[in-house]
C-alpha positions as CSV (number, residue, x, y, z in Angstrom):
1,M,98.7,37.9,77.6
2,A,99.5,39.8,80.8
3,V,102.0,42.3,81.0
4,I,104.3,42.1,84.0
5,T,106.4,45.3,84.8
6,R,109.1,44.8,87.2
7,Y,110.7,46.7,89.6
8,P,113.2,46.0,92.5
9,L,111.4,43.6,95.0
10,V,107.9,43.8,93.5
11,R,106.3,43.5,90.4
12,H,102.9,45.2,88.5
13,L,101.0,42.6,86.7
14,R,98.2,44.3,83.9
15,V,95.6,42.2,82.3
16,E,93.2,43.0,79.5
17,P,89.3,42.9,79.8
18,T,89.4,39.5,77.8
19,S,91.6,37.8,80.4
20,H,91.0,36.4,83.8
21,I,93.5,36.2,86.7
22,R,93.8,34.5,89.5
23,A,95.6,35.4,92.0
24,L,97.4,33.2,94.9
25,R,99.5,34.5,97.9
26,R,100.9,31.9,100.2
27,G,98.2,29.4,98.7
28,K,95.1,31.7,99.5
29,L,93.1,33.6,96.8
30,V,93.8,37.0,96.6
31,K,92.6,38.5,93.2
32,D,90.0,36.6,91.0
33,G,88.6,38.8,88.5
34,A,88.9,40.0,84.7
35,G,91.0,42.9,83.6
36,L,93.0,43.6,87.2
37,A,95.9,45.5,87.6
38,F,98.0,45.0,90.9
39,W,101.0,44.9,92.7
40,F,102.5,41.7,94.0
41,L,105.8,40.0,95.8
42,P,107.0,37.4,92.8
43,L,108.7,35.9,95.9
44,T,105.1,34.8,97.6
45,A,102.7,35.2,94.6
46,G,100.9,32.7,92.1
47,M,98.9,33.5,89.2
48,S,96.8,32.1,86.7
49,E,95.7,33.8,83.2
50,I,92.6,32.0,81.5
51,P,91.4,33.9,78.4
52,L,87.2,34.5,78.3
53,D,87.1,35.2,74.6
54,D,85.9,33.0,71.6
55,R,88.5,31.1,70.1
56,E,88.4,29.5,66.5
57,L,89.7,26.1,66.5
58,P,90.4,24.4,63.1
59,L,89.8,20.6,62.3
60,L,91.1,18.3,59.5
61,F,90.9,15.0,60.1
62,H,90.5,11.4,58.3
63,A,87.3,9.2,58.3
64,R,86.1,6.2,56.7
65,T,82.7,5.5,55.2
66,A,80.4,2.7,55.3
67,D,81.5,1.6,52.1
68,F,85.1,1.7,53.2
69,Q,86.3,5.0,51.4
70,D,88.6,7.7,52.5
71,V,87.4,11.3,52.9
72,T,88.7,14.3,54.9
73,V,86.8,16.5,56.8
74,Q,87.7,20.1,57.5
75,A,85.8,21.9,60.2
76,T,85.9,24.6,63.1
77,V,84.7,24.6,66.4
78,T,84.5,27.9,68.2
79,Y,84.5,27.6,71.8
80,R,85.0,29.6,75.0
81,I,86.0,29.2,78.5
82,V,82.7,29.9,80.6
83,D,83.9,29.4,84.6
84,P,87.8,30.3,84.6
85,A,87.8,28.9,88.5
86,L,86.8,25.4,86.9
87,A,89.3,25.3,84.0
88,A,92.6,26.7,86.4
89,Q,91.7,24.0,88.5
90,R,91.8,21.4,85.3
91,I,94.1,22.8,83.3
92,D,97.7,24.7,83.7
93,F,97.1,28.3,83.4
94,A,100.2,29.2,85.6
95,L,101.8,32.4,84.5
96,D,105.5,33.0,84.7
97,T,105.9,36.0,87.0
98,D,108.9,37.4,85.9
99,T,107.5,37.5,81.6
100,G,104.0,37.3,82.3
101,D,103.8,34.2,79.9
102,W,102.3,30.7,80.4
103,R,104.5,28.0,82.0
104,A,102.8,25.3,80.0
105,A,100.6,25.0,76.7
106,P,97.2,25.4,78.0
107,L,95.5,26.4,74.7
108,E,97.5,23.4,73.0
109,Q,95.8,20.9,75.5
110,L,92.2,22.5,75.2
111,A,92.6,21.8,71.9
112,G,93.6,18.5,71.7
113,L,90.6,18.0,74.2
114,L,88.4,19.5,71.5
115,T,90.0,18.0,68.7
116,E,89.5,14.2,69.8
117,S,86.1,14.7,71.2
118,A,84.8,16.4,67.7
119,Q,86.6,13.5,65.6
120,Q,85.4,11.0,67.9
121,H,81.8,11.8,66.7
122,G,82.5,12.9,63.3
123,L,84.2,9.4,62.7
124,D,81.3,7.3,64.4
125,L,78.7,9.0,62.1
126,L,81.0,8.8,59.0
127,A,81.9,5.0,59.5
128,R,77.9,4.2,59.2
129,T,77.3,6.3,56.1
130,P,78.0,5.4,52.7
131,L,80.1,7.6,50.5
132,A,77.9,8.9,48.0
133,K,75.3,10.2,51.0
134,A,78.4,11.7,52.7
135,L,79.4,13.6,50.0
136,V,75.7,14.9,49.8
137,D,74.1,15.3,53.2
138,G,77.3,14.8,55.5
139,I,77.8,18.1,55.5
140,G,74.7,19.4,57.7
141,A,75.0,15.3,59.2
142,V,78.6,16.0,60.8
143,R,78.0,19.4,62.0
144,D,74.9,18.4,64.2
145,R,76.4,15.4,65.2
146,M,79.5,17.1,66.5
147,A,77.7,20.1,67.8
148,Q,75.4,17.7,70.0
149,G,78.3,15.8,71.2
150,L,80.3,18.3,72.1
151,G,77.4,19.9,73.7
152,A,76.8,17.0,75.9
153,D,80.6,15.8,76.6
154,T,80.9,16.1,80.4
155,R,84.4,16.4,80.1
156,L,84.1,19.7,78.5
157,A,81.6,20.9,81.2
158,E,83.8,19.9,84.1
159,T,86.9,22.1,82.5
160,G,84.3,24.7,82.4
161,I,84.7,25.0,78.2
162,A,81.5,25.9,76.2
163,V,81.1,25.0,72.6
164,I,79.5,27.9,71.0
165,A,79.3,26.6,67.4
166,V,80.7,24.4,64.7
167,R,81.0,24.6,61.3
168,V,81.8,22.1,58.6
169,V,83.2,23.3,55.5
170,A,84.1,20.7,53.3
171,I,83.8,16.5,52.9
172,R,86.1,15.5,50.2
173,P,87.1,11.9,49.2
174,E,90.9,11.2,47.9
175,P,91.9,13.0,44.1
176,E,91.1,9.5,42.6
177,V,87.6,8.5,44.0
178,E,86.7,12.2,43.4
179,R,87.7,12.0,39.7
180,A,85.9,8.7,39.5
181,L,82.9,10.6,41.0
182,Q,82.9,13.4,38.5
183,T,83.0,11.6,35.8
184,P,79.6,10.6,35.1
185,T,78.4,14.4,35.9
186,R,81.5,15.3,33.0
187,E,80.0,13.1,31.0
188,Q,76.7,14.0,31.1
189,V,77.8,17.6,31.1
190,Q,79.7,16.9,27.8
191,Q,76.5,14.8,26.4
192,E,74.0,17.8,27.3
193,A,77.0,20.2,25.5
194,D,77.5,17.8,22.4
195,K,73.5,17.7,22.3
196,A,73.5,21.3,22.7
197,T,76.1,21.7,19.9
198,F,74.2,19.2,17.5
199,E,71.2,21.1,17.9
200,R,72.6,24.0,17.2
201,R,74.2,22.7,14.1
202,A,70.6,21.4,13.0
203,L,69.3,24.8,13.7
204,A,72.0,26.2,11.4
205,V,71.1,23.6,9.1
206,E,67.3,24.2,9.1
207,R,68.0,28.0,9.0
208,E,70.3,27.5,5.8
209,R,67.9,24.9,4.1
210,A,65.1,27.6,4.9
211,I,67.2,30.6,3.3
212,G,67.8,28.2,0.4
213,E,63.9,27.4,0.1
214,N,63.7,31.1,0.1
215,E,66.1,32.2,-2.3
216,L,64.9,29.2,-4.6
217,Q,61.4,30.3,-4.1
218,T,62.5,34.2,-5.2
219,R,64.6,32.7,-8.1
220,I,61.3,30.8,-9.1
221,E,59.2,34.0,-8.9
222,L,61.8,36.3,-10.6
223,A,61.8,33.3,-13.3
224,R,57.9,33.4,-13.3
225,R,57.5,37.1,-13.5
226,E,60.9,37.3,-16.2
227,E,58.8,34.7,-18.1
228,E,55.7,36.8,-17.9
229,L,57.7,39.9,-19.0
230,V,59.2,37.8,-21.9
231,A,55.6,36.9,-22.8
232,Q,54.4,40.3,-22.3
233,N,57.1,42.0,-24.3
234,G,56.4,39.3,-27.2
235,A,52.8,40.1,-27.3
236,N,53.4,44.1,-27.0
237,E,55.8,42.8,-30.4
238,R,53.3,41.5,-32.0
239,L,50.9,43.8,-31.3
240,K,53.4,46.2,-32.9
241,T,54.2,44.2,-35.5
242,Q,50.3,43.9,-36.4
243,E,49.8,47.5,-36.1
244,S,52.5,48.0,-38.2
245,W,51.4,45.5,-40.4
246,A,47.8,46.9,-40.7
247,A,48.9,50.7,-41.1
248,D,51.3,49.3,-44.1
249,A,48.4,47.6,-46.0
250,I,46.7,51.0,-44.9
251,A,49.0,52.9,-46.4
252,T,50.0,50.3,-49.4
253,E,46.0,50.3,-50.0
254,A,45.4,54.0,-50.2
255,Q,48.5,54.1,-52.4
256,A,47.1,52.1,-54.8
257,R,44.4,53.9,-54.6
258,R,46.1,57.2,-55.4
259,E,48.2,55.3,-57.9
260,V,44.7,53.7,-59.6
261,Q,43.3,57.2,-59.2
262,L,46.3,58.8,-60.7
263,A,46.6,56.4,-63.6
264,E,42.8,56.8,-64.2
265,A,43.4,60.4,-64.6
266,K,46.4,59.9,-66.6
267,A,44.2,57.7,-69.1
268,Q,41.1,60.2,-69.1
269,A,43.9,62.7,-69.8
270,A,45.7,60.5,-72.4
271,R,42.1,59.5,-73.7
272,L,40.8,63.4,-73.8
273,V,43.9,64.4,-75.6
274,G,44.1,61.4,-78.1
275,E,39.9,62.4,-78.6
276,A,41.4,66.1,-79.3
277,K,44.7,65.1,-81.1
278,A,42.4,62.5,-83.6
279,A,39.5,65.4,-83.6
280,A,42.4,68.4,-85.0
281,E,44.0,65.4,-87.1
282,A,40.5,64.6,-88.8
283,A,39.4,68.4,-89.0
284,R,43.2,69.2,-90.5
285,L,42.6,65.9,-92.9
286,A,39.2,67.3,-93.6
287,A,40.8,70.5,-94.7
288,Y,43.5,68.6,-96.7
289,R,40.8,66.7,-98.7
290,D,39.5,69.3,-100.8
291,L,43.1,70.6,-101.3
292,S,45.1,69.6,-104.6
293,E,47.8,67.0,-105.5
294,A,50.5,69.8,-106.4
295,T,49.3,71.8,-102.7
296,M,49.3,68.7,-100.8
297,L,52.9,68.0,-102.3
298,G,54.0,71.6,-101.6
299,L,52.5,71.3,-98.3
300,A,54.8,68.2,-97.4
301,I,58.0,69.2,-98.4
302,K,57.4,72.5,-96.4
303,E,56.6,70.1,-93.7
304,L,59.4,68.1,-94.5
305,A,61.9,71.1,-94.7
306,A,60.5,72.1,-91.5
307,N,61.5,69.1,-89.8
308,L,65.0,68.4,-91.5
309,P,68.2,68.8,-90.2
310,A,70.5,72.0,-91.1
311,I,72.0,71.3,-94.5
312,D,74.8,73.1,-95.3
313,H,75.3,72.0,-98.9
314,L,72.4,70.7,-101.5
315,T,73.2,69.6,-104.9
316,L,70.2,68.9,-107.0
317,S,70.6,66.4,-110.2
318,P,68.6,67.0,-113.2
319,D,67.5,62.9,-112.6
320,L,65.9,64.3,-109.2
321,L,64.5,67.6,-110.7
322,T,62.7,66.7,-113.6
323,P,60.1,64.3,-112.2
324,V,59.2,67.0,-109.5
325,L,58.9,69.9,-112.1
326,A,57.1,67.7,-114.4
327,R,54.5,67.0,-111.4
328,L,54.7,70.6,-111.1
329,G,54.0,71.5,-114.4
330,G,50.5,69.2,-114.8
331,G,52.5,66.4,-116.3
332,R,54.1,68.3,-119.2
333,P,57.5,67.9,-119.4
């Protein structure tokens, strides 16, 4: 905005480089340019300030598609004034010489003009476009249609306004319709999620089955090896038993042989001793054969006496001694 400094009888005006000033004195143009600073008399001067910078105009309007569905269009129009003299003639940009403010609302008038023109082109396109296509391809189509329409608008050109760019941010249906349109996609996404969950569960079950089969195969292999180990241990035990039996048989046979040999040796020794004793007895009997009966009796008594136990008292009666003495005397009484 213009900055006006008040002094007695005169005023001083200063504007930024992005503002164009048109100063009139008694109906004649005396100052016309951007970023000016000058003195003026408030009673005879008239001022107009036209902004030269780019300005953003946000738009939000409702439209109806070809299938009678309401949509909301959110867009932004960037514009600027390229012909300040022409704009000042068509729109009131007059300044208050005391405060430096606009007497009217020129920017609101410009905004209304641009909004109506942009909405007209957007509404015309969406009215012939179905909802589904409008939601998919509508942003680019509406942007191009609004840019072309605003660029070809003669009223804007006659006002000295140039549209720099048009941006369409979003085209959204009513909340109920939007939720209804989102339902198939959500269902599809949910189905894909369920499918992924089922596949993950199936994969987990398959992995568990594979793990179970591996464990079973491991247990079977361990059982087979244990069976082989038991069989091998049994064979080893049988071999040990057979070897023990063979060793015992050999030991028994050797013991029997030793006992037989010992028995034979004992028998041979007994036989030899018997033969020796028989020979000795025969020799003794042969020696006794030539002795008299009395001598033999005496030797017998001697031998008997040698083998009798100790006798403390011996009683001899006449009945006992008579026959003995008679025999010793040769049969004489």
